[in-house]
Gaussian input, Z-matrix of N, CA and C with variables (Angstrom, degrees):
# hf/3-21g

backbone

0 1
 N
 C     1     B1
 C     2     B2     1     A1
 N     3     B3     2     A2     1     D1
 C     4     B4     3     A3     2     D2
 C     5     B5     4     A4     3     D3
 N     6     B6     5     A5     4     D4
 C     7     B7     6     A6     5     D5
 C     8     B8     7     A7     6     D6
 N     9     B9     8     A8     7     D7
 C    10    B10     9     A9     8     D8
 C    11    B11    10    A10     9     D9
 N    12    B12    11    A11    10    D10
 C    13    B13    12    A12    11    D11
 C    14    B14    13    A13    12    D12
 N    15    B15    14    A14    13    D13
 C    16    B16    15    A15    14    D14
 C    17    B17    16    A16    15    D15
 N    18    B18    17    A17    16    D16
 C    19    B19    18    A18    17    D17
 C    20    B20    19    A19    18    D18
 N    21    B21    20    A20    19    D19
 C    22    B22    21    A21    20    D20
 C    23    B23    22    A22    21    D21
 N    24    B24    23    A23    22    D22
 C    25    B25    24    A24    23    D23
 C    26    B26    25    A25    24    D24
 N    27    B27    26    A26    25    D25
 C    28    B28    27    A27    26    D26
 C    29    B29    28    A28    27    D27
 N    30    B30    29    A29    28    D28
 C    31    B31    30    A30    29    D29
 C    32    B32    31    A31    30    D30
 N    33    B33    32    A32    31    D31
 C    34    B34    33    A33    32    D32
 C    35    B35    34    A34    33    D33
 N    36    B36    35    A35    34    D34
 C    37    B37    36    A36    35    D35
 C    38    B38    37    A37    36    D36
 N    39    B39    38    A38    37    D37
 C    40    B40    39    A39    38    D38
 C    41    B41    40    A40    39    D39
 N    42    B42    41    A41    40    D40
 C    43    B43    42    A42    41    D41
 C    44    B44    43    A43    42    D42
 N    45    B45    44    A44    43    D43
 C    46    B46    45    A45    44    D44
 C    47    B47    46    A46    45    D45
 N    48    B48    47    A47    46    D46
 C    49    B49    48    A48    47    D47
 C    50    B50    49    A49    48    D48
 N    51    B51    50    A50    49    D49
 C    52    B52    51    A51    50    D50
 C    53    B53    52    A52    51    D51
 N    54    B54    53    A53    52    D52
 C    55    B55    54    A54    53    D53
 C    56    B56    55    A55    54    D54
 N    57    B57    56    A56    55    D55
 C    58    B58    57    A57    56    D56
 C    59    B59    58    A58    57    D57
 N    60    B60    59    A59    58    D58
 C    61    B61    60    A60    59    D59
 C    62    B62    61    A61    60    D60
 N    63    B63    62    A62    61    D61
 C    64    B64    63    A63    62    D62
 C    65    B65    64    A64    63    D63
 N    66    B66    65    A65    64    D64
 C    67    B67    66    A66    65    D65
 C    68    B68    67    A67    66    D66
 N    69    B69    68    A68    67    D67
 C    70    B70    69    A69    68    D68
 C    71    B71    70    A70    69    D69
 N    72    B72    71    A71    70    D70
 C    73    B73    72    A72    71    D71
 C    74    B74    73    A73    72    D72
 N    75    B75    74    A74    73    D73
 C    76    B76    75    A75    74    D74
 C    77    B77    76    A76    75    D75
 N    78    B78    77    A77    76    D76
 C    79    B79    78    A78    77    D77
 C    80    B80    79    A79    78    D78
 N    81    B81    80    A80    79    D79
 C    82    B82    81    A81    80    D80
 C    83    B83    82    A82    81    D81
 N    84    B84    83    A83    82    D82
 C    85    B85    84    A84    83    D83
 C    86    B86    85    A85    84    D84
 N    87    B87    86    A86    85    D85
 C    88    B88    87    A87    86    D86
 C    89    B89    88    A88    87    D87
 N    90    B90    89    A89    88    D88
 C    91    B91    90    A90    89    D89
 C    92    B92    91    A91    90    D90
 N    93    B93    92    A92    91    D91
 C    94    B94    93    A93    92    D92
 C    95    B95    94    A94    93    D93
 N    96    B96    95    A95    94    D94
 C    97    B97    96    A96    95    D95
 C    98    B98    97    A97    96    D96
 N    99    B99    98    A98    97    D97
 C   100   B100    99    A99    98    D98
 C   101   B101   100   A100    99    D99
 N   102   B102   101   A101   100   D100
 C   103   B103   102   A102   101   D101
 C   104   B104   103   A103   102   D102
 N   105   B105   104   A104   103   D103
 C   106   B106   105   A105   104   D104
 C   107   B107   106   A106   105   D105
 N   108   B108   107   A107   106   D106
 C   109   B109   108   A108   107   D107
 C   110   B110   109   A109   108   D108
 N   111   B111   110   A110   109   D109
 C   112   B112   111   A111   110   D110
 C   113   B113   112   A112   111   D111
 N   114   B114   113   A113   112   D112
 C   115   B115   114   A114   113   D113
 C   116   B116   115   A115   114   D114
 N   117   B117   116   A116   115   D115
 C   118   B118   117   A117   116   D116
 C   119   B119   118   A118   117   D117
 N   120   B120   119   A119   118   D118
 C   121   B121   120   A120   119   D119
 C   122   B122   121   A121   120   D120
 N   123   B123   122   A122   121   D121
 C   124   B124   123   A123   122   D122
 C   125   B125   124   A124   123   D123
 N   126   B126   125   A125   124   D124
 C   127   B127   126   A126   125   D125
 C   128   B128   127   A127   126   D126
 N   129   B129   128   A128   127   D127
 C   130   B130   129   A129   128   D128
 C   131   B131   130   A130   129   D129
 N   132   B132   131   A131   130   D130
 C   133   B133   132   A132   131   D131
 C   134   B134   133   A133   132   D132
 N   135   B135   134   A134   133   D133
 C   136   B136   135   A135   134   D134
 C   137   B137   136   A136   135   D135
 N   138   B138   137   A137   136   D136
 C   139   B139   138   A138   137   D137
 C   140   B140   139   A139   138   D138
 N   141   B141   140   A140   139   D139
 C   142   B142   141   A141   140   D140
 C   143   B143   142   A142   141   D141
 N   144   B144   143   A143   142   D142
 C   145   B145   144   A144   143   D143
 C   146   B146   145   A145   144   D144
 N   147   B147   146   A146   145   D145
 C   148   B148   147   A147   146   D146
 C   149   B149   148   A148   147   D147
 N   150   B150   149   A149   148   D148
 C   151   B151   150   A150   149   D149
 C   152   B152   151   A151   150   D150
 N   153   B153   152   A152   151   D151
 C   154   B154   153   A153   152   D152
 C   155   B155   154   A154   153   D153
 N   156   B156   155   A155   154   D154
 C   157   B157   156   A156   155   D155
 C   158   B158   157   A157   156   D156
 N   159   B159   158   A158   157   D157
 C   160   B160   159   A159   158   D158
 C   161   B161   160   A160   159   D159
 N   162   B162   161   A161   160   D160
 C   163   B163   162   A162   161   D161
 C   164   B164   163   A163   162   D162
 N   165   B165   164   A164   163   D163
 C   166   B166   165   A165   164   D164
 C   167   B167   166   A166   165   D165
 N   168   B168   167   A167   166   D166
 C   169   B169   168   A168   167   D167
 C   170   B170   169   A169   168   D168
 N   171   B171   170   A170   169   D169
 C   172   B172   171   A171   170   D170
 C   173   B173   172   A172   171   D171
 N   174   B174   173   A173   172   D172
 C   175   B175   174   A174   173   D173
 C   176   B176   175   A175   174   D174
 N   177   B177   176   A176   175   D175
 C   178   B178   177   A177   176   D176
 C   179   B179   178   A178   177   D177
 N   180   B180   179   A179   178   D178
 C   181   B181   180   A180   179   D179
 C   182   B182   181   A181   180   D180
 N   183   B183   182   A182   181   D181
 C   184   B184   183   A183   182   D182
 C   185   B185   184   A184   183   D183
 N   186   B186   185   A185   184   D184
 C   187   B187   186   A186   185   D185
 C   188   B188   187   A187   186   D186
 N   189   B189   188   A188   187   D187
 C   190   B190   189   A189   188   D188
 C   191   B191   190   A190   189   D189
 N   192   B192   191   A191   190   D190
 C   193   B193   192   A192   191   D191
 C   194   B194   193   A193   192   D192
 N   195   B195   194   A194   193   D193
 C   196   B196   195   A195   194   D194
 C   197   B197   196   A196   195   D195
 N   198   B198   197   A197   196   D196
 C   199   B199   198   A198   197   D197
 C   200   B200   199   A199   198   D198
 N   201   B201   200   A200   199   D199
 C   202   B202   201   A201   200   D200
 C   203   B203   202   A202   201   D201
 N   204   B204   203   A203   202   D202
 C   205   B205   204   A204   203   D203
 C   206   B206   205   A205   204   D204
 N   207   B207   206   A206   205   D205
 C   208   B208   207   A207   206   D206
 C   209   B209   208   A208   207   D207
 N   210   B210   209   A209   208   D208
 C   211   B211   210   A210   209   D209
 C   212   B212   211   A211   210   D210
 N   213   B213   212   A212   211   D211
 C   214   B214   213   A213   212   D212
 C   215   B215   214   A214   213   D213

   B1=1.3965
   B2=1.4398
   B3=1.3252
   B4=1.4606
   B5=1.5607
   B6=1.3308
   B7=1.4422
   B8=1.5334
   B9=1.3421
   B10=1.4289
   B11=1.5679
   B12=1.3631
   B13=1.4497
   B14=1.4899
   B15=1.3255
   B16=1.4464
   B17=1.5262
   B18=1.2881
   B19=1.4146
   B20=1.4610
   B21=1.2909
   B22=1.5226
   B23=1.5382
   B24=1.4035
   B25=1.4568
   B26=1.4750
   B27=1.3632
   B28=1.4490
   B29=1.4881
   B30=1.3594
   B31=1.4405
   B32=1.5396
   B33=1.3101
   B34=1.4233
   B35=1.5339
   B36=1.3002
   B37=1.4573
   B38=1.5328
   B39=1.3740
   B40=1.3603
   B41=1.5773
   B42=1.3327
   B43=1.4354
   B44=1.5628
   B45=1.3567
   B46=1.4216
   B47=1.5254
   B48=1.3324
   B49=1.5199
   B50=1.4700
   B51=1.3273
   B52=1.4531
   B53=1.5417
   B54=1.3154
   B55=1.4041
   B56=1.5502
   B57=1.2446
   B58=1.5651
   B59=1.5001
   B60=1.3857
   B61=1.4402
   B62=1.5174
   B63=1.3310
   B64=1.4486
   B65=1.4574
   B66=1.3241
   B67=1.4206
   B68=1.4710
   B69=1.2723
   B70=1.4622
   B71=1.4883
   B72=1.3696
   B73=1.4728
   B74=1.5079
   B75=1.3232
   B76=1.4336
   B77=1.5231
   B78=1.3186
   B79=1.4938
   B80=1.5509
   B81=1.3145
   B82=1.4424
   B83=1.4927
   B84=1.3205
   B85=1.4786
   B86=1.5639
   B87=1.3042
   B88=1.4904
   B89=1.4803
   B90=1.3392
   B91=1.4599
   B92=1.5840
   B93=1.2342
   B94=1.4893
   B95=1.5402
   B96=1.3283
   B97=1.4789
   B98=1.5548
   B99=1.3109
   B100=1.4138
   B101=1.5214
   B102=1.2658
   B103=1.4408
   B104=1.5164
   B105=1.2793
   B106=1.4800
   B107=1.5124
   B108=1.3104
   B109=1.4411
   B110=1.4869
   B111=1.3293
   B112=1.4612
   B113=1.5344
   B114=1.3025
   B115=1.4344
   B116=1.5412
   B117=1.3035
   B118=1.4865
   B119=1.5205
   B120=1.3104
   B121=1.4510
   B122=1.5235
   B123=1.3761
   B124=1.4914
   B125=1.5181
   B126=1.3096
   B127=1.4883
   B128=1.5119
   B129=1.3207
   B130=1.4407
   B131=1.5289
   B132=1.3178
   B133=1.4666
   B134=1.4876
   B135=1.3605
   B136=1.4281
   B137=1.5823
   B138=1.2452
   B139=1.4538
   B140=1.4729
   B141=1.3719
   B142=1.4388
   B143=1.4923
   B144=1.3185
   B145=1.4397
   B146=1.5308
   B147=1.2517
   B148=1.5566
   B149=1.5368
   B150=1.3059
   B151=1.4411
   B152=1.5499
   B153=1.3630
   B154=1.4673
   B155=1.4866
   B156=1.2973
   B157=1.3940
   B158=1.5324
   B159=1.3227
   B160=1.4555
   B161=1.5569
   B162=1.2729
   B163=1.5093
   B164=1.5269
   B165=1.2979
   B166=1.4910
   B167=1.5589
   B168=1.3855
   B169=1.4699
   B170=1.5108
   B171=1.3359
   B172=1.4710
   B173=1.5415
   B174=1.2613
   B175=1.4870
   B176=1.4924
   B177=1.3802
   B178=1.4556
   B179=1.5277
   B180=1.3170
   B181=1.4864
   B182=1.5997
   B183=1.3153
   B184=1.4823
   B185=1.5017
   B186=1.3008
   B187=1.4900
   B188=1.5145
   B189=1.3980
   B190=1.4140
   B191=1.5847
   B192=1.3222
   B193=1.4587
   B194=1.5164
   B195=1.2576
   B196=1.5332
   B197=1.5162
   B198=1.3423
   B199=1.4522
   B200=1.4959
   B201=1.2750
   B202=1.4248
   B203=1.5721
   B204=1.3245
   B205=1.5009
   B206=1.4850
   B207=1.3417
   B208=1.4087
   B209=1.5213
   B210=1.3270
   B211=1.3981
   B212=1.5001
   B213=1.3055
   B214=1.4904
   B215=1.5474
   A1=112.82
   A2=119.35
   A3=122.33
   A4=112.14
   A5=117.72
   A6=119.56
   A7=115.03
   A8=118.27
   A9=121.67
   A10=112.73
   A11=115.81
   A12=119.74
   A13=111.92
   A14=118.11
   A15=127.47
   A16=109.74
   A17=122.10
   A18=127.92
   A19=109.15
   A20=119.38
   A21=123.14
   A22=110.20
   A23=116.48
   A24=119.00
   A25=115.56
   A26=120.37
   A27=120.40
   A28=108.47
   A29=114.27
   A30=117.93
   A31=110.77
   A32=118.74
   A33=121.33
   A34=111.02
   A35=118.36
   A36=122.04
   A37=105.75
   A38=118.09
   A39=121.45
   A40=112.93
   A41=117.04
   A42=120.92
   A43=114.36
   A44=117.82
   A45=119.11
   A46=110.84
   A47=115.85
   A48=118.58
   A49=108.25
   A50=120.66
   A51=123.59
   A52=111.69
   A53=117.24
   A54=123.14
   A55=110.01
   A56=115.70
   A57=121.53
   A58=108.97
   A59=115.46
   A60=117.11
   A61=112.55
   A62=116.36
   A63=117.70
   A64=112.75
   A65=124.21
   A66=127.07
   A67=111.97
   A68=119.40
   A69=123.28
   A70=110.52
   A71=117.59
   A72=122.00
   A73=110.85
   A74=116.75
   A75=124.47
   A76=112.71
   A77=115.03
   A78=119.86
   A79=110.89
   A80=117.72
   A81=118.62
   A82=111.49
   A83=114.77
   A84=118.41
   A85=108.38
   A86=116.19
   A87=118.97
   A88=109.18
   A89=118.89
   A90=123.79
   A91=110.75
   A92=115.90
   A93=120.12
   A94=110.68
   A95=114.42
   A96=111.71
   A97=112.09
   A98=117.49
   A99=122.84
   A100=110.27
   A101=117.95
   A102=123.75
   A103=117.12
   A104=117.69
   A105=120.16
   A106=114.12
   A107=116.34
   A108=120.06
   A109=116.76
   A110=116.91
   A111=122.73
   A112=111.75
   A113=117.43
   A114=120.91
   A115=115.87
   A116=113.40
   A117=115.98
   A118=110.47
   A119=113.94
   A120=120.59
   A121=108.40
   A122=116.43
   A123=121.03
   A124=108.73
   A125=118.99
   A126=122.53
   A127=110.18
   A128=119.89
   A129=122.94
   A130=107.89
   A131=119.72
   A132=122.90
   A133=113.64
   A134=113.40
   A135=120.98
   A136=106.98
   A137=118.53
   A138=121.05
   A139=111.40
   A140=117.53
   A141=122.77
   A142=111.81
   A143=118.22
   A144=119.73
   A145=110.39
   A146=118.90
   A147=122.46
   A148=108.08
   A149=117.04
   A150=121.05
   A151=112.45
   A152=116.94
   A153=122.60
   A154=108.39
   A155=119.52
   A156=122.96
   A157=112.40
   A158=116.70
   A159=121.31
   A160=108.25
   A161=121.70
   A162=122.11
   A163=111.39
   A164=122.67
   A165=121.35
   A166=109.97
   A167=116.27
   A168=118.09
   A169=111.77
   A170=113.62
   A171=117.13
   A172=107.25
   A173=117.60
   A174=122.03
   A175=113.63
   A176=115.17
   A177=119.63
   A178=111.82
   A179=116.88
   A180=120.32
   A181=107.92
   A182=113.90
   A183=115.98
   A184=112.94
   A185=118.48
   A186=125.32
   A187=108.58
   A188=114.92
   A189=120.28
   A190=109.82
   A191=115.28
   A192=119.39
   A193=109.81
   A194=115.91
   A195=120.41
   A196=110.75
   A197=118.02
   A198=122.65
   A199=111.09
   A200=119.66
   A201=123.21
   A202=116.41
   A203=110.61
   A204=116.99
   A205=112.59
   A206=116.97
   A207=124.24
   A208=113.59
   A209=121.80
   A210=119.73
   A211=116.01
   A212=114.36
   A213=119.89
   A214=114.42
   D1=-41.15
   D2=-179.16
   D3=-93.47
   D4=14.33
   D5=-176.44
   D6=-56.50
   D7=-32.53
   D8=-176.26
   D9=-97.11
   D10=12.21
   D11=178.42
   D12=-61.61
   D13=-40.81
   D14=171.28
   D15=-111.83
   D16=133.21
   D17=171.69
   D18=-97.39
   D19=128.60
   D20=175.23
   D21=57.97
   D22=30.32
   D23=175.44
   D24=80.26
   D25=-0.50
   D26=179.38
   D27=-126.58
   D28=163.23
   D29=-176.16
   D30=-84.71
   D31=71.76
   D32=176.41
   D33=-114.20
   D34=11.74
   D35=169.72
   D36=-72.86
   D37=136.98
   D38=-178.72
   D39=-61.47
   D40=151.22
   D41=-171.51
   D42=-62.45
   D43=-31.97
   D44=177.81
   D45=-68.61
   D46=-39.33
   D47=178.07
   D48=-65.61
   D49=-45.76
   D50=178.55
   D51=-54.64
   D52=-43.28
   D53=-178.16
   D54=-68.98
   D55=-42.34
   D56=176.44
   D57=-56.88
   D58=-48.73
   D59=-177.59
   D60=-64.59
   D61=-38.58
   D62=178.63
   D63=-68.71
   D64=-35.24
   D65=174.92
   D66=-70.73
   D67=-36.52
   D68=174.94
   D69=-63.39
   D70=-40.93
   D71=177.10
   D72=-63.35
   D73=-45.66
   D74=176.00
   D75=-56.59
   D76=-44.79
   D77=178.20
   D78=-67.61
   D79=-35.25
   D80=176.01
   D81=-62.44
   D82=-44.72
   D83=179.95
   D84=-62.84
   D85=-42.64
   D86=-179.26
   D87=-63.84
   D88=-44.48
   D89=179.22
   D90=-51.25
   D91=-41.44
   D92=-175.56
   D93=-81.90
   D94=-13.49
   D95=-177.77
   D96=-105.42
   D97=-17.14
   D98=179.75
   D99=-72.41
   D100=124.76
   D101=-175.02
   D102=60.80
   D103=19.51
   D104=-177.37
   D105=-79.74
   D106=1.17
   D107=177.63
   D108=-74.17
   D109=10.54
   D110=175.55
   D111=72.46
   D112=106.23
   D113=179.57
   D114=63.35
   D115=33.72
   D116=-177.84
   D117=-66.93
   D118=145.86
   D119=-178.44
   D120=-72.24
   D121=163.86
   D122=-179.46
   D123=-56.31
   D124=-44.79
   D125=-176.09
   D126=-62.42
   D127=-32.31
   D128=-179.86
   D129=-70.33
   D130=-40.37
   D131=174.43
   D132=-56.97
   D133=-42.82
   D134=-178.52
   D135=-65.03
   D136=-41.60
   D137=177.40
   D138=-62.78
   D139=-44.82
   D140=176.69
   D141=-58.46
   D142=-45.09
   D143=-178.43
   D144=-68.42
   D145=-36.04
   D146=175.65
   D147=-60.64
   D148=-44.40
   D149=179.69
   D150=-65.21
   D151=-39.45
   D152=173.79
   D153=-59.05
   D154=-52.19
   D155=-174.53
   D156=-59.98
   D157=-31.56
   D158=179.92
   D159=-80.51
   D160=-26.66
   D161=-166.11
   D162=-116.99
   D163=-4.55
   D164=-174.78
   D165=-64.99
   D166=-36.60
   D167=178.52
   D168=-62.56
   D169=-42.09
   D170=-175.60
   D171=-68.87
   D172=-41.83
   D173=176.80
   D174=-58.58
   D175=-45.78
   D176=174.39
   D177=-60.59
   D178=-40.86
   D179=179.11
   D180=-62.18
   D181=-46.24
   D182=-179.69
   D183=-62.13
   D184=-37.37
   D185=176.62
   D186=-58.63
   D187=-48.28
   D188=-174.33
   D189=-69.20
   D190=-39.82
   D191=177.16
   D192=-61.46
   D193=-47.29
   D194=179.41
   D195=-57.45
   D196=-44.43
   D197=-177.46
   D198=-65.93
   D199=-36.57
   D200=-173.48
   D201=-96.33
   D202=-2.00
   D203=179.23
   D204=-67.78
   D205=128.38
   D206=176.59
   D207=61.15
   D208=32.50
   D209=175.35
   D210=-94.87
   D211=-6.63
   D212=174.92
   D213=-89.73

C-alpha cells in the first residue's frame, strides 16, 4: 500500500500523494480492527467506528513520521 510513498528511493512523491497513502494505510489498519473481536454486536462496531474517526489522523501522522524518520 505504501509502495509509492517514495519514488526511486527518495522522498520526491508530492505531499498530497504521501498524505493520501498514509491515510489509506491508516484506514486499512482500522478496517481490520473494527469489529474484529469476533461476532461483535452492532453497538460495538459503532464504538469502534467512533474510535477510528477520532484516531485516524493521529495514526496517519504516525505512519508518515515513521516513514520519514532518519531518511536525511
